[in-house]
PDBQT receptor file of N, H, CA, C and O in Angstrom, charges set to zero:
ATOM      1  N   UNK A   1      -6.488 -66.195  42.677  1.00  0.00    +0.000 N 
ATOM      2  CA  UNK A   1      -5.075 -66.068  42.330  1.00  0.00    +0.000 C 
ATOM      3  C   UNK A   1      -5.077 -66.644  40.704  1.00  0.00    +0.000 C 
ATOM      4  O   UNK A   1      -5.810 -67.552  40.310  1.00  0.00    +0.000 OA
ATOM      5  N   UNK A   2      -4.113 -65.920  39.883  1.00  0.00    +0.000 N 
ATOM      6  H   UNK A   2      -3.518 -65.183  40.202  1.00  0.00    +0.000 HD
ATOM      7  CA  UNK A   2      -4.317 -66.186  38.570  1.00  0.00    +0.000 C 
ATOM      8  C   UNK A   2      -3.491 -67.483  38.229  1.00  0.00    +0.000 C 
ATOM      9  O   UNK A   2      -2.297 -67.570  38.514  1.00  0.00    +0.000 OA
ATOM     10  N   UNK A   3      -4.162 -68.436  37.633  1.00  0.00    +0.000 N 
ATOM     11  H   UNK A   3      -5.133 -68.366  37.402  1.00  0.00    +0.000 HD
ATOM     12  CA  UNK A   3      -3.294 -69.704  37.367  1.00  0.00    +0.000 C 
ATOM     13  C   UNK A   3      -3.163 -69.715  35.695  1.00  0.00    +0.000 C 
ATOM     14  O   UNK A   3      -4.131 -69.355  35.025  1.00  0.00    +0.000 OA
ATOM     15  N   UNK A   4      -2.039 -70.104  35.120  1.00  0.00    +0.000 N 
ATOM     16  H   UNK A   4      -1.253 -70.397  35.665  1.00  0.00    +0.000 HD
ATOM     17  CA  UNK A   4      -1.957 -70.130  33.677  1.00  0.00    +0.000 C 
ATOM     18  C   UNK A   4      -2.646 -71.406  33.165  1.00  0.00    +0.000 C 
ATOM     19  O   UNK A   4      -2.537 -72.500  33.718  1.00  0.00    +0.000 OA
ATOM     20  N   UNK A   5      -3.360 -71.162  32.062  1.00  0.00    +0.000 N 
ATOM     21  H   UNK A   5      -3.448 -70.273  31.613  1.00  0.00    +0.000 HD
ATOM     22  CA  UNK A   5      -4.123 -72.389  31.447  1.00  0.00    +0.000 C 
ATOM     23  C   UNK A   5      -3.254 -73.293  30.702  1.00  0.00    +0.000 C 
ATOM     24  O   UNK A   5      -3.783 -74.318  30.273  1.00  0.00    +0.000 OA
ATOM     25  N   UNK A   6      -2.061 -73.107  30.480  1.00  0.00    +0.000 N 
ATOM     26  H   UNK A   6      -1.631 -72.274  30.829  1.00  0.00    +0.000 HD
ATOM     27  CA  UNK A   6      -1.258 -73.938  29.793  1.00  0.00    +0.000 C 
ATOM     28  C   UNK A   6       0.356 -73.817  30.244  1.00  0.00    +0.000 C 
ATOM     29  O   UNK A   6       0.868 -72.768  30.635  1.00  0.00    +0.000 OA
ATOM     30  N   UNK A   7       0.958 -74.927  30.130  1.00  0.00    +0.000 N 
ATOM     31  H   UNK A   7       0.542 -75.779  29.812  1.00  0.00    +0.000 HD
ATOM     32  CA  UNK A   7       2.433 -74.740  30.661  1.00  0.00    +0.000 C 
ATOM     33  C   UNK A   7       3.237 -73.890  29.748  1.00  0.00    +0.000 C 
ATOM     34  O   UNK A   7       3.050 -73.976  28.534  1.00  0.00    +0.000 OA
ATOM     35  N   UNK A   8       4.155 -73.040  30.261  1.00  0.00    +0.000 N 
ATOM     36  H   UNK A   8       4.308 -72.971  31.247  1.00  0.00    +0.000 HD
ATOM     37  CA  UNK A   8       4.992 -72.033  29.629  1.00  0.00    +0.000 C 
ATOM     38  C   UNK A   8       6.169 -72.729  29.288  1.00  0.00    +0.000 C 
ATOM     39  O   UNK A   8       6.832 -73.328  30.134  1.00  0.00    +0.000 OA
ATOM     40  N   UNK A   9       6.504 -72.674  27.918  1.00  0.00    +0.000 N 
ATOM     41  H   UNK A   9       5.965 -72.188  27.231  1.00  0.00    +0.000 HD
ATOM     42  CA  UNK A   9       7.736 -73.512  27.484  1.00  0.00    +0.000 C 
ATOM     43  C   UNK A   9       9.135 -72.768  28.300  1.00  0.00    +0.000 C 
ATOM     44  O   UNK A   9       9.199 -71.610  28.713  1.00  0.00    +0.000 OA
ATOM     45  N   UNK A  10      10.044 -73.686  28.364  1.00  0.00    +0.000 N 
ATOM     46  H   UNK A  10       9.992 -74.627  28.029  1.00  0.00    +0.000 HD
ATOM     47  CA  UNK A  10      11.300 -73.103  29.239  1.00  0.00    +0.000 C 
ATOM     48  C   UNK A  10      11.999 -71.889  28.479  1.00  0.00    +0.000 C 
ATOM     49  O   UNK A  10      12.650 -71.052  29.104  1.00  0.00    +0.000 OA
ATOM     50  N   UNK A  11      11.830 -71.838  27.094  1.00  0.00    +0.000 N 
ATOM     51  H   UNK A  11      11.301 -72.518  26.586  1.00  0.00    +0.000 HD
ATOM     52  CA  UNK A  11      12.497 -70.678  26.530  1.00  0.00    +0.000 C 
ATOM     53  C   UNK A  11      11.508 -69.450  26.973  1.00  0.00    +0.000 C 
ATOM     54  O   UNK A  11      11.986 -68.400  27.405  1.00  0.00    +0.000 OA
ATOM     55  N   UNK A  12      10.436 -69.604  26.871  1.00  0.00    +0.000 N 
ATOM     56  H   UNK A  12      10.048 -70.457  26.520  1.00  0.00    +0.000 HD
ATOM     57  CA  UNK A  12       9.595 -68.473  27.181  1.00  0.00    +0.000 C 
ATOM     58  C   UNK A  12       9.547 -67.964  28.466  1.00  0.00    +0.000 C 
ATOM     59  O   UNK A  12       9.282 -66.795  28.745  1.00  0.00    +0.000 OA
ATOM     60  N   UNK A  13       9.819 -68.904  29.292  1.00  0.00    +0.000 N 
ATOM     61  H   UNK A  13      10.034 -69.854  29.065  1.00  0.00    +0.000 HD
ATOM     62  CA  UNK A  13      10.046 -68.605  30.834  1.00  0.00    +0.000 C 
ATOM     63  C   UNK A  13      11.350 -67.665  31.043  1.00  0.00    +0.000 C 
ATOM     64  O   UNK A  13      11.366 -66.561  31.588  1.00  0.00    +0.000 OA
ATOM     65  N   UNK A  14      12.443 -68.372  30.474  1.00  0.00    +0.000 N 
ATOM     66  H   UNK A  14      12.430 -69.269  30.031  1.00  0.00    +0.000 HD
ATOM     67  CA  UNK A  14      13.941 -67.702  30.421  1.00  0.00    +0.000 C 
ATOM     68  C   UNK A  14      13.801 -66.278  29.840  1.00  0.00    +0.000 C 
ATOM     69  O   UNK A  14      14.371 -65.330  30.379  1.00  0.00    +0.000 OA
ATOM     70  N   UNK A  15      13.072 -66.143  28.783  1.00  0.00    +0.000 N 
ATOM     71  H   UNK A  15      12.610 -66.914  28.344  1.00  0.00    +0.000 HD
ATOM     72  CA  UNK A  15      12.892 -64.879  28.149  1.00  0.00    +0.000 C 
ATOM     73  C   UNK A  15      12.401 -63.910  28.947  1.00  0.00    +0.000 C 
ATOM     74  O   UNK A  15      12.938 -62.806  29.033  1.00  0.00    +0.000 OA
ATOM     75  N   UNK A  16      11.399 -64.230  29.557  1.00  0.00    +0.000 N 
ATOM     76  H   UNK A  16      10.963 -65.127  29.488  1.00  0.00    +0.000 HD
ATOM     77  CA  UNK A  16      10.561 -63.285  30.472  1.00  0.00    +0.000 C 
ATOM     78  C   UNK A  16      11.533 -62.795  31.737  1.00  0.00    +0.000 C 
ATOM     79  O   UNK A  16      11.763 -61.641  32.097  1.00  0.00    +0.000 OA
ATOM     80  N   UNK A  17      12.011 -64.006  32.275  1.00  0.00    +0.000 N 
ATOM     81  H   UNK A  17      11.824 -64.944  31.982  1.00  0.00    +0.000 HD
ATOM     82  CA  UNK A  17      12.697 -63.727  33.425  1.00  0.00    +0.000 C 
ATOM     83  C   UNK A  17      14.087 -62.775  33.108  1.00  0.00    +0.000 C 
ATOM     84  O   UNK A  17      14.635 -62.099  33.980  1.00  0.00    +0.000 OA
ATOM     85  N   UNK A  18      14.487 -62.847  31.872  1.00  0.00    +0.000 N 
ATOM     86  H   UNK A  18      14.042 -63.396  31.164  1.00  0.00    +0.000 HD
ATOM     87  CA  UNK A  18      15.714 -62.063  31.583  1.00  0.00    +0.000 C 
ATOM     88  C   UNK A  18      15.338 -60.586  31.632  1.00  0.00    +0.000 C 
ATOM     89  O   UNK A  18      16.181 -59.717  31.855  1.00  0.00    +0.000 OA
ATOM     90  N   UNK A  19      13.988 -60.314  31.408  1.00  0.00    +0.000 N 
ATOM     91  H   UNK A  19      13.303 -61.020  31.228  1.00  0.00    +0.000 HD
ATOM     92  CA  UNK A  19      13.755 -58.778  31.423  1.00  0.00    +0.000 C 
ATOM     93  C   UNK A  19      13.832 -58.140  32.777  1.00  0.00    +0.000 C 
ATOM     94  O   UNK A  19      13.477 -56.963  32.830  1.00  0.00    +0.000 OA
ATOM     95  N   UNK A  20      14.220 -58.694  33.835  1.00  0.00    +0.000 N 
ATOM     96  H   UNK A  20      14.508 -59.651  33.792  1.00  0.00    +0.000 HD
ATOM     97  CA  UNK A  20      14.245 -58.103  35.058  1.00  0.00    +0.000 C 
ATOM     98  C   UNK A  20      15.629 -57.759  35.214  1.00  0.00    +0.000 C 
ATOM     99  O   UNK A  20      16.509 -58.620  35.188  1.00  0.00    +0.000 OA
ATOM    100  N   UNK A  21      15.927 -56.174  35.423  1.00  0.00    +0.000 N 
ATOM    101  H   UNK A  21      15.212 -55.475  35.444  1.00  0.00    +0.000 HD
ATOM    102  CA  UNK A  21      17.239 -55.958  35.530  1.00  0.00    +0.000 C 
ATOM    103  C   UNK A  21      17.558 -55.394  36.778  1.00  0.00    +0.000 C 
ATOM    104  O   UNK A  21      16.698 -54.766  37.396  1.00  0.00    +0.000 OA
ATOM    105  N   UNK A  22      18.757 -55.555  37.244  1.00  0.00    +0.000 N 
ATOM    106  H   UNK A  22      19.456 -56.065  36.742  1.00  0.00    +0.000 HD
ATOM    107  CA  UNK A  22      19.314 -54.931  38.576  1.00  0.00    +0.000 C 
ATOM    108  C   UNK A  22      19.624 -53.512  38.350  1.00  0.00    +0.000 C 
ATOM    109  O   UNK A  22      20.198 -53.162  37.319  1.00  0.00    +0.000 OA
ATOM    110  N   UNK A  23      19.269 -52.672  39.269  1.00  0.00    +0.000 N 
ATOM    111  H   UNK A  23      18.802 -52.956  40.106  1.00  0.00    +0.000 HD
ATOM    112  CA  UNK A  23      19.780 -51.318  39.110  1.00  0.00    +0.000 C 
ATOM    113  C   UNK A  23      20.966 -51.120  40.053  1.00  0.00    +0.000 C 
ATOM    114  O   UNK A  23      21.069 -51.754  41.104  1.00  0.00    +0.000 OA
ATOM    115  N   UNK A  24      21.796 -50.280  39.666  1.00  0.00    +0.000 N 
ATOM    116  H   UNK A  24      21.713 -49.766  38.813  1.00  0.00    +0.000 HD
ATOM    117  CA  UNK A  24      23.057 -49.936  40.758  1.00  0.00    +0.000 C 
ATOM    118  C   UNK A  24      22.483 -48.960  41.813  1.00  0.00    +0.000 C 
ATOM    119  O   UNK A  24      21.701 -48.047  41.550  1.00  0.00    +0.000 OA
ATOM    120  N   UNK A  25      22.960 -49.259  43.024  1.00  0.00    +0.000 N 
ATOM    121  H   UNK A  25      23.595 -50.001  43.238  1.00  0.00    +0.000 HD
ATOM    122  CA  UNK A  25      22.459 -48.345  44.061  1.00  0.00    +0.000 C 
ATOM    123  C   UNK A  25      22.908 -47.041  43.910  1.00  0.00    +0.000 C 
ATOM    124  O   UNK A  25      24.056 -46.821  43.525  1.00  0.00    +0.000 OA
ATOM    125  N   UNK A  26      21.970 -45.978  44.225  1.00  0.00    +0.000 N 
ATOM    126  H   UNK A  26      21.037 -46.156  44.538  1.00  0.00    +0.000 HD
ATOM    127  CA  UNK A  26      22.366 -44.313  44.113  1.00  0.00    +0.000 C 
ATOM    128  C   UNK A  26      23.271 -44.339  45.421  1.00  0.00    +0.000 C 
ATOM    129  O   UNK A  26      22.879 -44.816  46.485  1.00  0.00    +0.000 OA
ATOM    130  N   UNK A  27      24.430 -43.816  45.240  1.00  0.00    +0.000 N 
ATOM    131  H   UNK A  27      24.749 -43.428  44.375  1.00  0.00    +0.000 HD
ATOM    132  CA  UNK A  27      25.273 -43.512  46.184  1.00  0.00    +0.000 C 
ATOM    133  C   UNK A  27      25.196 -41.982  46.718  1.00  0.00    +0.000 C 
ATOM    134  O   UNK A  27      24.916 -41.056  45.956  1.00  0.00    +0.000 OA
ATOM    135  N   UNK A  28      25.461 -41.808  48.049  1.00  0.00    +0.000 N 
ATOM    136  H   UNK A  28      25.689 -42.560  48.668  1.00  0.00    +0.000 HD
ATOM    137  CA  UNK A  28      25.387 -40.451  48.405  1.00  0.00    +0.000 C 
ATOM    138  C   UNK A  28      26.593 -40.118  49.352  1.00  0.00    +0.000 C 
ATOM    139  O   UNK A  28      27.096 -41.047  49.985  1.00  0.00    +0.000 OA
ATOM    140  N   UNK A  29      26.985 -39.101  49.457  1.00  0.00    +0.000 N 
ATOM    141  H   UNK A  29      26.576 -38.347  48.943  1.00  0.00    +0.000 HD
ATOM    142  CA  UNK A  29      28.190 -38.556  50.221  1.00  0.00    +0.000 C 
ATOM    143  C   UNK A  29      27.723 -38.463  51.506  1.00  0.00    +0.000 C 
ATOM    144  O   UNK A  29      26.644 -37.927  51.760  1.00  0.00    +0.000 OA
ATOM    145  N   UNK A  30      28.593 -39.038  52.514  1.00  0.00    +0.000 N 
ATOM    146  H   UNK A  30      29.470 -39.473  52.308  1.00  0.00    +0.000 HD
ATOM    147  CA  UNK A  30      28.339 -38.895  53.924  1.00  0.00    +0.000 C 
ATOM    148  C   UNK A  30      29.673 -38.765  54.467  1.00  0.00    +0.000 C 
ATOM    149  O   UNK A  30      30.634 -39.421  54.064  1.00  0.00    +0.000 OA
ATOM    150  N   UNK A  31      29.722 -37.651  55.663  1.00  0.00    +0.000 N 
ATOM    151  H   UNK A  31      28.942 -37.119  55.991  1.00  0.00    +0.000 HD
ATOM    152  CA  UNK A  31      30.821 -37.337  56.205  1.00  0.00    +0.000 C 
ATOM    153  C   UNK A  31      30.861 -38.070  57.800  1.00  0.00    +0.000 C 
ATOM    154  O   UNK A  31      30.071 -37.785  58.700  1.00  0.00    +0.000 OA
ATOM    155  N   UNK A  32      31.862 -38.968  57.886  1.00  0.00    +0.000 N 
ATOM    156  H   UNK A  32      32.503 -39.200  57.154  1.00  0.00    +0.000 HD
ATOM    157  CA  UNK A  32      31.901 -39.733  59.045  1.00  0.00    +0.000 C 
ATOM    158  C   UNK A  32      33.328 -39.728  59.629  1.00  0.00    +0.000 C 
ATOM    159  O   UNK A  32      34.243 -40.265  59.005  1.00  0.00    +0.000 OA
ATOM    160  N   UNK A  33      33.522 -39.151  60.774  1.00  0.00    +0.000 N 
ATOM    161  H   UNK A  33      32.779 -38.714  61.281  1.00  0.00    +0.000 HD
ATOM    162  CA  UNK A  33      34.801 -38.944  61.495  1.00  0.00    +0.000 C 
ATOM    163  C   UNK A  33      35.794 -38.031  60.701  1.00  0.00    +0.000 C 
ATOM    164  O   UNK A  33      36.980 -38.357  60.723  1.00  0.00    +0.000 OA
ATOM    165  N   UNK A  34      35.415 -36.914  59.999  1.00  0.00    +0.000 N 
ATOM    166  H   UNK A  34      34.451 -36.649  59.981  1.00  0.00    +0.000 HD
ATOM    167  CA  UNK A  34      35.985 -36.034  59.094  1.00  0.00    +0.000 C 
ATOM    168  C   UNK A  34      36.370 -36.721  57.833  1.00  0.00    +0.000 C 
ATOM    169  O   UNK A  34      37.300 -36.197  57.221  1.00  0.00    +0.000 OA
ATOM    170  N   UNK A  35      35.846 -37.773  57.333  1.00  0.00    +0.000 N 
ATOM    171  H   UNK A  35      35.090 -38.199  57.830  1.00  0.00    +0.000 HD
ATOM    172  CA  UNK A  35      36.143 -38.257  55.980  1.00  0.00    +0.000 C 
ATOM    173  C   UNK A  35      34.928 -38.256  54.986  1.00  0.00    +0.000 C 
ATOM    174  O   UNK A  35      33.813 -38.292  55.507  1.00  0.00    +0.000 OA
ATOM    175  N   UNK A  36      34.988 -38.229  53.970  1.00  0.00    +0.000 N 
ATOM    176  H   UNK A  36      35.894 -38.200  53.546  1.00  0.00    +0.000 HD
ATOM    177  CA  UNK A  36      33.980 -38.319  52.958  1.00  0.00    +0.000 C 
ATOM    178  C   UNK A  36      33.761 -39.844  52.675  1.00  0.00    +0.000 C 
ATOM    179  O   UNK A  36      34.804 -40.497  52.632  1.00  0.00    +0.000 OA
ATOM    180  N   UNK A  37      32.735 -40.447  52.498  1.00  0.00    +0.000 N 
ATOM    181  H   UNK A  37      31.888 -39.917  52.532  1.00  0.00    +0.000 HD
ATOM    182  CA  UNK A  37      32.454 -41.859  52.068  1.00  0.00    +0.000 C 
ATOM    183  C   UNK A  37      31.277 -41.720  51.005  1.00  0.00    +0.000 C 
ATOM    184  O   UNK A  37      30.413 -40.844  51.041  1.00  0.00    +0.000 OA
ATOM    185  N   UNK A  38      31.365 -42.553  50.219  1.00  0.00    +0.000 N 
ATOM    186  H   UNK A  38      32.066 -43.265  50.189  1.00  0.00    +0.000 HD
ATOM    187  CA  UNK A  38      30.304 -42.726  49.070  1.00  0.00    +0.000 C 
ATOM    188  C   UNK A  38      29.442 -44.000  49.547  1.00  0.00    +0.000 C 
ATOM    189  O   UNK A  38      30.084 -45.048  49.474  1.00  0.00    +0.000 OA
ATOM    190  N   UNK A  39      28.428 -44.102  49.911  1.00  0.00    +0.000 N 
ATOM    191  H   UNK A  39      27.906 -43.251  49.970  1.00  0.00    +0.000 HD
ATOM    192  CA  UNK A  39      27.606 -45.221  50.374  1.00  0.00    +0.000 C 
ATOM    193  C   UNK A  39      26.166 -45.276  49.927  1.00  0.00    +0.000 C 
ATOM    194  O   UNK A  39      25.587 -44.220  49.673  1.00  0.00    +0.000 OA
ATOM    195  N   UNK A  40      25.515 -46.497  49.807  1.00  0.00    +0.000 N 
ATOM    196  H   UNK A  40      25.985 -47.355  50.014  1.00  0.00    +0.000 HD
ATOM    197  CA  UNK A  40      24.157 -46.477  49.344  1.00  0.00    +0.000 C 
ATOM    198  C   UNK A  40      23.174 -45.850  50.337  1.00  0.00    +0.000 C 
ATOM    199  O   UNK A  40      23.220 -46.039  51.553  1.00  0.00    +0.000 OA
ATOM    200  N   UNK A  41      22.187 -45.006  49.634  1.00  0.00    +0.000 N 
ATOM    201  H   UNK A  41      22.150 -44.853  48.646  1.00  0.00    +0.000 HD
ATOM    202  CA  UNK A  41      21.449 -44.254  50.344  1.00  0.00    +0.000 C 
ATOM    203  C   UNK A  41      20.742 -45.098  51.624  1.00  0.00    +0.000 C 
ATOM    204  O   UNK A  41      20.681 -44.625  52.759  1.00  0.00    +0.000 OA
ATOM    205  N   UNK A  42      20.281 -46.262  51.299  1.00  0.00    +0.000 N 
ATOM    206  H   UNK A  42      20.330 -46.646  50.377  1.00  0.00    +0.000 HD
ATOM    207  CA  UNK A  42      19.626 -47.083  52.264  1.00  0.00    +0.000 C 
ATOM    208  C   UNK A  42      20.487 -47.529  53.448  1.00  0.00    +0.000 C 
ATOM    209  O   UNK A  42      19.918 -47.941  54.459  1.00  0.00    +0.000 OA
ATOM    210  N   UNK A  43      21.792 -47.474  53.391  1.00  0.00    +0.000 N 
ATOM    211  H   UNK A  43      22.254 -47.138  52.570  1.00  0.00    +0.000 HD
ATOM    212  CA  UNK A  43      22.537 -47.934  54.512  1.00  0.00    +0.000 C 
ATOM    213  C   UNK A  43      23.273 -46.658  55.169  1.00  0.00    +0.000 C 
ATOM    214  O   UNK A  43      24.251 -46.869  55.886  1.00  0.00    +0.000 OA
ATOM    215  N   UNK A  44      22.854 -45.419  54.954  1.00  0.00    +0.000 N 
ATOM    216  H   UNK A  44      22.060 -45.248  54.371  1.00  0.00    +0.000 HD
ATOM    217  CA  UNK A  44      23.556 -44.214  55.544  1.00  0.00    +0.000 C 
ATOM    218  C   UNK A  44      23.523 -44.356  57.077  1.00  0.00    +0.000 C 
ATOM    219  O   UNK A  44      24.542 -44.242  57.758  1.00  0.00    +0.000 OA
ATOM    220  N   UNK A  45      22.258 -44.619  57.606  1.00  0.00    +0.000 N 
ATOM    221  H   UNK A  45      21.430 -44.711  57.053  1.00  0.00    +0.000 HD
ATOM    222  CA  UNK A  45      22.173 -44.605  59.063  1.00  0.00    +0.000 C 
ATOM    223  C   UNK A  45      22.935 -45.851  59.618  1.00  0.00    +0.000 C 
ATOM    224  O   UNK A  45      23.342 -45.760  60.776  1.00  0.00    +0.000 OA
ATOM    225  N   UNK A  46      23.165 -46.953  58.957  1.00  0.00    +0.000 N 
ATOM    226  H   UNK A  46      22.835 -47.027  58.016  1.00  0.00    +0.000 HD
ATOM    227  CA  UNK A  46      23.954 -48.082  59.633  1.00  0.00    +0.000 C 
ATOM    228  C   UNK A  46      25.375 -47.698  59.681  1.00  0.00    +0.000 C 
ATOM    229  O   UNK A  46      26.044 -48.037  60.657  1.00  0.00    +0.000 OA
ATOM    230  N   UNK A  47      25.970 -46.928  58.587  1.00  0.00    +0.000 N 
ATOM    231  H   UNK A  47      25.427 -46.653  57.794  1.00  0.00    +0.000 HD
ATOM    232  CA  UNK A  47      27.438 -46.463  58.489  1.00  0.00    +0.000 C 
ATOM    233  C   UNK A  47      27.492 -45.489  59.609  1.00  0.00    +0.000 C 
ATOM    234  O   UNK A  47      28.521 -45.547  60.284  1.00  0.00    +0.000 OA
ATOM    235  N   UNK A  48      26.647 -44.651  59.933  1.00  0.00    +0.000 N 
ATOM    236  H   UNK A  48      25.812 -44.604  59.385  1.00  0.00    +0.000 HD
ATOM    237  CA  UNK A  48      26.674 -43.600  60.780  1.00  0.00    +0.000 C 
ATOM    238  C   UNK A  48      26.759 -44.134  62.369  1.00  0.00    +0.000 C 
ATOM    239  O   UNK A  48      27.515 -43.688  63.232  1.00  0.00    +0.000 OA
ATOM    240  N   UNK A  49      25.925 -45.050  62.496  1.00  0.00    +0.000 N 
ATOM    241  H   UNK A  49      25.311 -45.413  61.795  1.00  0.00    +0.000 HD
ATOM    242  CA  UNK A  49      25.856 -45.787  63.899  1.00  0.00    +0.000 C 
ATOM    243  C   UNK A  49      27.081 -46.845  64.164  1.00  0.00    +0.000 C 
ATOM    244  O   UNK A  49      27.288 -47.316  65.282  1.00  0.00    +0.000 OA
ATOM    245  N   UNK A  50      27.821 -47.145  63.080  1.00  0.00    +0.000 N 
ATOM    246  H   UNK A  50      27.653 -46.762  62.172  1.00  0.00    +0.000 HD
ATOM    247  CA  UNK A  50      28.879 -48.034  63.171  1.00  0.00    +0.000 C 
ATOM    248  C   UNK A  50      28.345 -49.637  63.054  1.00  0.00    +0.000 C 
ATOM    249  O   UNK A  50      29.082 -50.503  63.525  1.00  0.00    +0.000 OA
ATOM    250  N   UNK A  51      27.258 -49.972  62.521  1.00  0.00    +0.000 N 
ATOM    251  H   UNK A  51      26.660 -49.268  62.138  1.00  0.00    +0.000 HD
ATOM    252  CA  UNK A  51      26.827 -50.992  62.506  1.00  0.00    +0.000 C 
ATOM    253  C   UNK A  51      27.640 -51.860  61.358  1.00  0.00    +0.000 C 
ATOM    254  O   UNK A  51      27.764 -53.084  61.420  1.00  0.00    +0.000 OA
ATOM    255  N   UNK A  52      28.163 -51.053  60.324  1.00  0.00    +0.000 N 
ATOM    256  H   UNK A  52      28.063 -50.060  60.274  1.00  0.00    +0.000 HD
ATOM    257  CA  UNK A  52      28.650 -51.765  59.275  1.00  0.00    +0.000 C 
ATOM    258  C   UNK A  52      30.039 -51.044  59.016  1.00  0.00    +0.000 C 
ATOM    259  O   UNK A  52      30.052 -49.814  58.977  1.00  0.00    +0.000 OA
ATOM    260  N   UNK A  53      31.211 -51.770  58.837  1.00  0.00    +0.000 N 
ATOM    261  H   UNK A  53      31.201 -52.769  58.868  1.00  0.00    +0.000 HD
ATOM    262  CA  UNK A  53      32.318 -51.394  58.773  1.00  0.00    +0.000 C 
ATOM    263  C   UNK A  53      32.697 -50.245  57.467  1.00  0.00    +0.000 C 
ATOM    264  O   UNK A  53      32.351 -50.615  56.344  1.00  0.00    +0.000 OA
ATOM    265  N   UNK A  54      33.243 -49.169  57.557  1.00  0.00    +0.000 N 
ATOM    266  H   UNK A  54      33.523 -48.869  58.469  1.00  0.00    +0.000 HD
ATOM    267  CA  UNK A  54      33.339 -48.233  56.748  1.00  0.00    +0.000 C 
ATOM    268  C   UNK A  54      34.007 -48.744  55.456  1.00  0.00    +0.000 C 
ATOM    269  O   UNK A  54      34.940 -49.535  55.594  1.00  0.00    +0.000 OA
ATOM    270  N   UNK A  55      33.674 -48.421  54.362  1.00  0.00    +0.000 N 
ATOM    271  H   UNK A  55      32.916 -47.779  54.250  1.00  0.00    +0.000 HD
ATOM    272  CA  UNK A  55      34.251 -48.740  53.081  1.00  0.00    +0.000 C 
ATOM    273  C   UNK A  55      35.644 -48.052  52.849  1.00  0.00    +0.000 C 
ATOM    274  O   UNK A  55      35.791 -46.858  53.107  1.00  0.00    +0.000 OA
ATOM    275  N   UNK A  56      36.695 -48.852  52.343  1.00  0.00    +0.000 N 
ATOM    276  H   UNK A  56      36.576 -49.822  52.134  1.00  0.00    +0.000 HD
ATOM    277  CA  UNK A  56      37.869 -48.292  52.344  1.00  0.00    +0.000 C 
ATOM    278  C   UNK A  56      38.155 -47.339  51.079  1.00  0.00    +0.000 C 
ATOM    279  O   UNK A  56      39.234 -46.757  50.975  1.00  0.00    +0.000 OA
TER     280      UNK A  56
């Protein structure tokens, strides 16, 4: 396992962490009970099975 030789300063740590960006989920159109819904791709099955309440 890689171990740093020296302590990293707080400003350097926060600068490095700030580079991670969250991406918006890609929405797909799904037809449930005759209506169209835009839901995240990874949750389509859960919405179809009724495990998650449908978005309004």
